[in-house]
N, C-alpha and C positions, 0 to 999 in steps of 0.2 A: 401494390405494384410488384413488390418482391415476391409475394405469394403467386401472382399470375405468371412471373417469370419462372418460378419454380415448377409450376404446373406444365408450362410450355416445354421447359427443358426436360422435365420428367417424361412428358408424353413423347418428346423426340427420342429420348433414350430408350423408352419402351418400344417404339417403332423400330429403332435400330436392333434392339435385342430380339425382337420378334422376327425381323427380316433375317438376321444371322441365324436364328433358330430354324427358320424355314429353309434357308440355304443348306444348313447342316443336315436337316432331316431329309431333304430331297436329293442330296448328293449321292451320286453313284460312281464308285471309283472305276478306273480303267482295269480291264482284265489283260494281263500281259499277252502279247501275240504269241502264237506258237511258231516255233522255227520251221516245222514241217508237218505235213498232214499224216496222221498215224494210220496210213492205209493198211499196214500189216495186221491191225486190230480188227478190220472189217472182213467178216466172212461173206462168201457169195450168197448164202441164205440170208444174211442180214441186209445185204444190199438190195436183193430181190424184194424182200419184204418192204424196205424203205421205199422202192420205187412205186409199189402199190399205194403205200401210205401218202406219198407225194401226190399221186393221182387223186387220191381221196381228198387231200387238202387243197387241191387246185393250185399248187405252188406256181407252176408255169403260167397259169391263167393270168395272175396278177403281176408276175415278175418277168414278163416277156413283152417288150414293146412291139407295136405293129411293124412287121418286117424285120424284127430284131432277132438276135440269138436267143435260144431258150434260156431262161432264168437270168439273163444278163441285165434285167432291170430297165428302167426308163419309161414304164407305162405311166401316163398321166392319168390320175384319179381325181376328177372334180369332187369337191366337198363344199358344204356351206361356208367354210372358212378359207377357201382358196384351193389351188391345185397341189396335190401331194404326188410326188414321183416315187415309184417303187425302186427298191435297191437291187443291186447285183448280188444274186445268191449263189453264183458259180464259185468254185474254189480257187478263184484268182486271188493271189495274196495281196495284190496292190488295190484292186478296185472291187473285189468280191469279198467272200468270207473265208478265203483260204487261210488266213491268220487267225481264225476264230478257233479256240479249243472248244470241246464239247461243253465246258462250263459256260463259255460265252454264248454259245448257241442256245443252250438251255435257258439262260437268263433272258435272252431276247424272246424266246418262245413262251416263257412262263410269266415274265414280268414286264416285257416291253421295254427293255433296256439293252442297247447295243454294246459291243465289246468295249468301246471307248467311254461308256457311262452315259451315253446320251439317250434320253427317253424317246421312244418311238411313238409316232401318232397311232392312235387306235384304229386307223383305217386298216392297219395290220392286225388281224383279229386275234390277238394274243389272249384276249379274254376267253376264247374257246380253246386255243392251242395249249393254254396253261393246264388243261384237263386231260392231257395225254399222259399215259404211263411212261415210266422211265424206259422200258423196253422198246416201246414204239418210238420214243424220242431218239434213242440211240440208233435205231435202224433208219430213221429219216436222216439223221446226221451222216451216217455212213454212206447212204446213197447220194446225197448232195455233194459230199466230199469226193465221191468217186466219179462224178460227172466231168465233162471236159471244162477246163478253166477258160474263161473269156474275159479278156481285158476290155472293160467298157465302163467308163465313168458316167454313171447315170446322173441326169440333172438333179441339182440340190433342191429340195423343198424349201421355199422361202414364203411363209405365210405372213400376213400383216399382224402387227401388234394388236392384241396380246397373245395371239395364237402362236406366235413365233417363240414364245418363251416356253421352252420345252419342260422346264422344271415344274411348270404349272400343271403338267399332265400327272405329276405325283398326286395331286388332289383328286383328279379324275379317277385315278387308279384306286385311291383310298375309298372312293364312293362306289365304283363299279367293278373293280377287279376282284373276283373271288376265286383265287387259285385253288387247285386241288383236283385230283383225278376224279372223274365221274364215277360215283359210288353206285353199286348195285342196290336195286330196291328188292328187298326180301320178298315182298308181296308179288313181284313180277316174275315171269318165266325167263330163263336164260336168254332166249332170243330177243325178247323185249329189252333186257339190259344190254345186250350186245349193241342193239340198235341205238339206244340211248347214248352209249359211249361214242359211237361213230358220228351220230348226228350232232351231239352237243360238243364234241371234241373236234377232231380234225376236219370232219365234214363241214363244221361251222355253218349249218344251213340257216340258223337264225340271223346271221350277219346280214343277210339280204331279205329274208322272209319275215322279219320282225320290225314293226315301226320303231322310230327312235324319238327320244325327247329332245328338249332344246339344247342339251349338252351332247348330243349325238350318241347317246348311250341307248342300248336296247331296252325297250320297255318290257315289263315283266308281267306276271300273272296271266289274266285272260288275253293279253296282248301278244303273248309269246306265239310266233308263227302266224300271227294275224295279217301279215302282209307288209311288204316294205318296198324298197326301190334299189336299183343298181344300174348306173350308166345310162340313165334316161328311160329305162324300162321299169315297169312295175314287177315286183316279185310277188306273185299271188299268194294269197293266204293258204296255208297248209292245213288249215282247220276246217270245220264245218262252215265257216264264213266264205269258202270258195265260191266264186261266181260260176263255176262250171255248170253247164246245163244238166250233166249227168254226174251222180256222185262218184267219187274216185273209189275204186276197190283196192285191195291189197295187190291183186294181179295187175291192175292198171299201173300201179306205182312200180312194181318190179319191171314190168315191160318197158315203161318209159325210161327208167334209170338204165336199163340194160341196153336199149336200142336207140334212145333219143326220141321215140315216137309212141304214142298211144292212139290207136284208131278211134277210141272213144273220147279223146280230148284234144289231141293235136301234136305238134312237133316242137322240139326244143329249139328255141331261137334266141337271138341276142346273147347276153351274158351266160344264159343257161345252157347253150349249145356245147362249149367246152367243159362245162361242169358235168353234163351228161356223158361226155366222151370219157372223163375220168371215172365216172361211176360205172361205165360200161366194162371197165377193166377189173372190177372187184368180183369176188367170188359170189356164186348164187346164194350161199349161206348168209353173206353179209348183206346182200341186196334184200333178201327176204327179212333179215333182222331190221334193217332201216325201214322197210315198209311196214313191219309190225309196229315199231315204235311210232311212226308217223300216223298210222291208222288210229292210234289211241287218242289222237286229237280230233278225231272225226267220229261220226256215228256209224260205227261198224255194222249196226244192224239195218242201216238203211238199205232199201231195195236198189240194186245196181241200175235199173232202168233198161229199157230196150232202145239201143242206139238206132237201129234201122227204122223202127216205128217213129222215133222222134225226128229223124232226118225227113221222112216222108211227110210227117205232120207239118214241118216248117217250110217245105219246099214244094209240096205238091201243087199248091195253087198260088200263082203269083199275087202279092198283095198290092202291087202297083203295076201300072201299064208297062208293057214290055218295051215300049219305045221311049220311055223316060230316059233321061241322061244317065242316071245312076245304073240302069240295067245295060245301056250301051257301053258304059265304062266297065262293068263286070264282064260282059262278053268279050271285050277287047283285052282286058288285063288279067282276068282271073279264071274264066270258065274253062280253059283248056286243061287246067290242073285241078280246079276245085268243083267240078260238076258233081251233082248229088248222086248220079248213078254210079253203080259199082264197077264200071268197066275198067280194065287194066290201063296202066300208064306206063310210059317209057321214061318218064321223068322222075323216078323215085316215088316216094310215098305221096298220097294226095289227101291231106287233112280235110275233113268235112267241116266247112265253116259253120254249118248249123250247129255244131257241137263245140265250137271254139270258145274257150274261156275268155279270150281277149275281146271277142265281139259281145259278149254278154256281160262284161265287167262294168262296174260303175264309172271307172276312169277309162278314157279312150287311148291312153298313152301306148299301150302295147299294140293295139291295132294300127295306130298311126306309125309306130316305129317299124312294124312289120312291112308295111307298104313303102316306107321311105328306105329302109335298109335291106329289106329282103332277108334272105338266109344264104349268105355267101360261103360261110364256113360251117356246114352242118356238123352235128355230133359225130356222125359216121357218113362216109362218102355215099354209101348205097341209099341213103335217104334222098339224095338229090338236093338241088339248090333252088332258091327262089330269087328271081331277078328283083333288083332294087328299083323302085319307081320314082325316086327322088328327082331325076332329071326328065322324066317322061310325063309326069302329071303335076298340075298346079296344086296349090293348097285348096283352092275351091273344088277342084275335081276329086281330090282325096277325101274331102269332107262329104261330098255328095255321094261318092262311092260307098263309104263306110256307113253313112246314115241310111242308104238305100238297103244295105244288107241287114242292118239293124231292124228296119221296118219289115223286111222280108221274114225275119226270124221272130217277129212278134215283140220286139224290144223297142222302148221308147228311144227317139233320137237323142244323140248327144247334143247339148246346148253349146253354142259359141264354138263349134267344132273347127271351122276354118282358122279361127284365131289360134286355137291349140295346135293345129297342124303347123302353122307358121312359126309359132314359139319353138316347137320341137325341131323343125327343120333348121332354124337358126342355131340352136343349142348344139346340134350335132354337125354343123357345117364344117368345123375345123378338121374333122376326120376325113373330109372328102375333098 
């Protein structure tokens, strides 16, 4: 009996010791608030560079709530563990990061720990931002601290146990955070290395375009850029696994990033539209570098294919009777902008649906979301908008419309499509 008590007491003591050790190891001290922003240290050139870097990193995309002030936070980000709200990153001393020294800012960017010592949820992609050079980090800080301060207390993120125990993120960081600036590959050309730095660093392309494991960490190896998800949309594979009917070329990628549209593939929609807007502000050299790096994940020797011939092949002969419900829905909702003929349009660009990655993908999510949401905020105004059909078409009508187009383009119908439309409609209803 005494021996049993000793074992119990010893085990309890060990638990206490381990718990104390865990708390000690995961503790991050507060960094003292700065009394004032060191604006005199920021040069105009540094601020201008930081502005481009912020656009590359899509800072405003995540840190601006619908109808809110730029970078004032409050955007709701659904996750498998609950809703995470983005923070105010304007230089407001009370509710933003105005009291953050560069040391505090850098810690958050490289290690995911805020000024007060609180671990940040990796929905903030510090795993990518940690790979940015000191020079670029300082330029980004200079820009953000030079922007207008907005007093706005963003909603507090409150996840359920155990995900609300932020110190537990230390274990996640130990497993998945690999800090350090993206290193040049001596075997690659300078353009490729520049592209790798931008894509794997501030660009954080893999945050959306890579699938995640059960702990919400990006998968590695062959899964890198193999496709992910963002805000109810699929982020297509950036590799040879792409469902695009035509192979992407380097020129396709550059044009898409610069304008938000590729005639051979489609238009940036959903979460990609503001990303394309930010990319469109970058230099031609950097866009070419990004394209060079991403093309290394594809078969660069693949024939580009003939877009006109493919459109003609898929649309020349109706595969279903023209009086079917699906074709009637197409004529009423889509035909004005998406006809296969090359005639001009007064409504901006007209993506050819026969070339649409969304309609040829294994998952119907992007096609459904495009019909439900439309394109209300294009990457650039000249692209034009697409109306949302959320309130004009029923779940059954959207399913019929999409599967009719799939049949026309020689692709098998999506199964259980009406139910999938219903689920996505419900999941996105709060925003409407």
